[in-house]
C-alpha positions as CSV (number, residue, x, y, z in Angstrom):
1,M,38.4,-11.0,-29.1
2,M,35.7,-8.3,-29.9
3,E,34.7,-5.6,-27.5
4,A,31.1,-5.9,-26.4
5,E,28.8,-3.7,-28.3
6,K,26.8,-1.1,-26.2
7,E,23.5,0.4,-27.2
8,V,23.3,4.1,-26.5
9,A,20.0,6.0,-26.4
10,F,19.9,9.8,-26.6
11,E,17.0,11.6,-25.1
12,T,16.2,15.2,-25.2
13,A,14.6,17.0,-22.3
14,E,11.6,17.7,-24.5
15,L,11.0,14.0,-25.1
16,A,11.6,13.1,-21.5
17,L,8.5,15.0,-20.4
18,P,5.0,13.6,-20.9
19,E,2.9,15.5,-23.5
20,G,1.3,18.6,-22.0
21,K,3.5,18.6,-18.9
22,G,6.3,20.9,-18.0
23,D,7.0,24.4,-17.0
24,R,5.8,26.4,-20.0
25,L,5.6,30.1,-19.6
26,A,2.6,32.3,-20.6
27,P,3.0,34.5,-23.7
28,E,3.2,37.5,-21.4
29,E,6.1,36.0,-19.5
30,L,7.9,35.0,-22.7
31,G,7.4,38.6,-24.0
32,L,9.0,40.0,-20.8
33,L,12.0,37.7,-21.2
34,A,12.4,38.7,-24.8
35,Q,12.5,42.3,-23.8
36,Q,15.1,41.5,-21.1
37,L,17.1,39.6,-23.7
38,A,17.0,42.6,-26.1
39,S,18.4,44.9,-23.4
40,A,20.9,42.5,-21.8
41,P,24.1,44.3,-20.9
42,D,26.5,41.4,-21.6
43,A,26.9,38.0,-23.2
44,I,26.6,36.1,-19.9
45,E,23.2,37.7,-19.3
46,V,22.2,37.0,-22.9
47,E,23.0,33.3,-22.4
48,R,21.2,33.1,-19.1
49,I,18.0,34.8,-20.3
50,G,18.1,32.9,-23.6
51,E,18.3,29.6,-21.8
52,R,15.3,30.6,-19.6
53,L,13.4,31.8,-22.7
54,T,14.0,28.5,-24.5
55,R,13.1,26.4,-21.5
56,G,9.9,28.5,-20.9
57,F,8.8,28.2,-24.5
58,Y,9.2,24.4,-24.7
59,G,8.2,23.8,-21.1
60,I,11.4,22.0,-20.1
């Protein structure tokens, strides 16, 4: 007997949001985050700021 086939759909956060919606950051805010990223004291802070920078850029 064959196991039932399952359909799996992958969705990224970018595709889940309607076009033009989200939490995009202004260029000035992105610039401040980039400066913070450049002067981050450790890898944990780099990861945290990098995640916020990416989310702010794409509005997710």
